[in-house]
C-alpha positions, 0 to 999 in steps of 0.5 A: 627913063627905062633902058635896055641893052642894045643887040650889038652890045649883047652879042659882044657879051655873048662873044666873051662867054664864048671865049671863056667856054672855048678856053676851058674846052681847049685846055682838057686836050680832049680831041672832040673838046678841042674840035668843038672849041674850034667851032665855037671860035669860028662862031665867036670870030664871026660875031666880031663883024656882026656886032659892029655892023649891027650897031652901025646899021641900027645907029645904036653905037654906045660908049659901052660898045666902043670900050667893051667890044675891042676888050672882048676881042682881046679876051678871045684872042688871049684865050686862044693863044694861051690855050695853044701853049698848053697843047704842046704838039702845036709848039706855039712859042710862049714868048710871042704869045706874051708879046701879044698879051702884052700889047693888048694890056698896054692898049687896054690901059690907053683906053682906060686913060682916055676914058678918064679924060672923057675921050673914046679911044677908037679902033685904028686901021692898024688895030683892025688889021692886027685883029684880023691877022690874029683871027686868021692865025688862030683859025689856021692853028685851030685847023692844024690842032684839029687834024693832029688830034683827029688822026688817031680817030680816023680810019684806013686811007683817011687816017693815012692821008691826015697823018701825011698832012699833019707831018707837013703842017705840024711846023706851021704854028710857030711861024704863024704865031711869030708873024701874028706877034710881029703885027701886034707889036707894029700895031702897038708902036702905032697906038703909041705914036698916035696917042703920045699926047694922051700919055704925057697928059696922063702921067705929068702935072702942069709946070707951075710958074 
């Protein structure tokens, strides 16, 4: 039987590609490249909502989508936060980004363990809330970065206004990242609690009597 990839899965993979392009644009530290990266992030974040809606509306949900969609979300979030640490003017705390990435790796491991046990680890409410907080945090930090980088390019009154706005916003990336990391860690605790039986089953063997 001939098979074809669903539209939802194609959108998911496109989001992964956008995340990679976004990352490499950001680390160039070129003002226009970073501003372009922020637009790419906006498009990629929207596809996270679109692919799920299409899969449900067309009843084309697949095991691939259930596993890869949240994994691609982690690529997008990790790429953005990791690149932010390279933009030193943002003062994004590396330790908070490390906690975010650590949580994502942990949940990805749980998904692999579930798959090995012929189960699909569905997204939970805390996980969805965590992703929403992360995407909003990244969006805000992108706006702050865009303003900072655009100040030298602006002229006249616009430049003065952006300069004062930047002075007000420059302290925000640090606490915003910390809040995102805190929500992310709380989500990790919830996943561990709800899937503790799966972990115990995976790391142990039955006791022989």
